N, C-alpha and C positions, 0 to 999 in steps of 0.2 A: 034505264041506263045509266052505269055510274059516270060521274065526272071524272075519277081518274082512269077508265076506260078509253074516254076520248083523247085523254093527252098522253097515256103513256102507249109505248108500240106493244101491241099485245104480244109481237112473236118475239122481243127482248124481256120481256116478263117472264114466258114461261120458260126460256132458253135459261133465266136466272133461276127458277123454282127448281129447273133440271140439275143445273150445276150445285147447288146446294145439296139437294137431295143426294148426287153424285156423291160429294165432297163430304158429307156426312159419311155414307159408308165407304171410302176410300181409306179410312183410318188405318185397319189391318193391312193393306197394302202396303202403305207407305213403312210401317214397321217391319214388315216382312225385306223390304228394299234396304233396310239398314238407316233409315233417315230419321236423325234425330229430332226429338220434339220441339224444338228451338228454331227451326228449318221449315217447320210447316207453313209459315206464314209466307216464306218466299216461294214456295211448291204452290201453294192457292193464290197468291198473286199473277204467278207466271200461268197457270192452268185457265184464271178467270181471263187474261188477256187472250189467250189462243183460244177459248171458246169463243168469247164475246166478239173480238177485234177480228181475227184471223176466220171465224165460222166455222172451228174444229167440232166434230164431236164432244161431248162433255166427259166420257170415258177416255176417248183419246187424248183429249187435253191434260188429263191430270196425270194421265201414264207419261205424257211426253215429257210432263214438266216434271214430274217424279225423277224421271231419268236425267232429265239435265242436271238437276241440283245435286242429285246422286253423284252425276259425274263430276261435278265442282268439289263435293264434299271429300272423295276418294282423291283427287288430285291434290287437295291441301294437307290430307292426312298424310299422302305417301310422299308429301315433299317435306314435311316434319319430319317422317323416318329416316329418308334419304338423308336428311341433314346431320342427325344423331348418329347415324350408322356410318358416317363418313369422316368422323371427327374420331381419329386413332387416341387410344389410350396409351401414356407416356410409358413405356418400358425401359429402366432404368439399366435393368440389368443385362438386356440385349444390345444396348449403345456403347461401344468400346471408344474410349475417350483417348485419342493419341496425341502426343506432344510433335511439333514439328520434327522432332529428331527421329520420331516413331516408336518412343518408349510411351507405355501404357502412365496414365495419372495414377497418382494415391503410391504411397509407403516407397518414394524416393529418395534416396538420401541424396544431401547438399554435394554439387562438385562445382570444385573452384575453378573458376574459369582460368586462373593462371596455372594451373595445372596440366591444362589443356595443350596439345603440342600444334602445331601449324600457325598460320597466322592469327589464330585466334586466342593462342596462348600468347605468342608475341605481344600483340595488342595489351592484353591483360596484362602481363607483366611490366607493359611500360606506362601503365595507367598512374597517375598521381597516389592513389589510395595503395596500390601494391606498393610503390615504393617509399612513400610512406611507412608501412608495416614492415618494410625489410631494415628501414633505417632505426625505427622503434625497439625492433628484434636484437639488433648489433647493440644499440645503446643498453638496452636490459642487460644482455648477456655480461656486458662490461661491466656496470655497475652493478650487478646481481654478483660478481664473483668478488668483487672488491667487499662486500659489504656481508659476503656469505660466513658467518661466524664459524661453521661447522669445519669448512675447508681450512679457515684460521686453525682452529684447535687442531686439527686433522695434522697441518704441516707441522706444529709444535711437538705435537706427539712424537712424529715420526725423529724429529731433531733430538729429542730428550732419549729417546729409547736407543740411539745410537751412541751414546756417551757413556 
């Protein structure tokens, strides 16, 4: 009799050997279920826990663990694909931009608020900027008429031709 047989539980070591044999044979089954190789360790640890701790059959434990890990992987992949699908692409042509007045943006001519009628026009006409523009325009017209050489020469020609 060996010393290891005295200290080891014979049932556990036999179950461990069965698990290792079944795990080696489970490679094609894991590929068929679409489980990536980086997750094989998680499947193996969960299957080992089910087989040894919960005393399930070794093949059932591996199959159950593969199903659990496979469902978690598919849930993660579906969550990432739904996040990509839910973000809509911007379509600038479909979005119509309207100003507060209801006109479309772009290629608009400038409209002077003082030209508008009603209260808005009255307020715009009474603004200091509008009053200053009117005053400058009147002064410019008076000064421009005095210094306009063409008008001065035209008046003189008319007088000469009448003589």
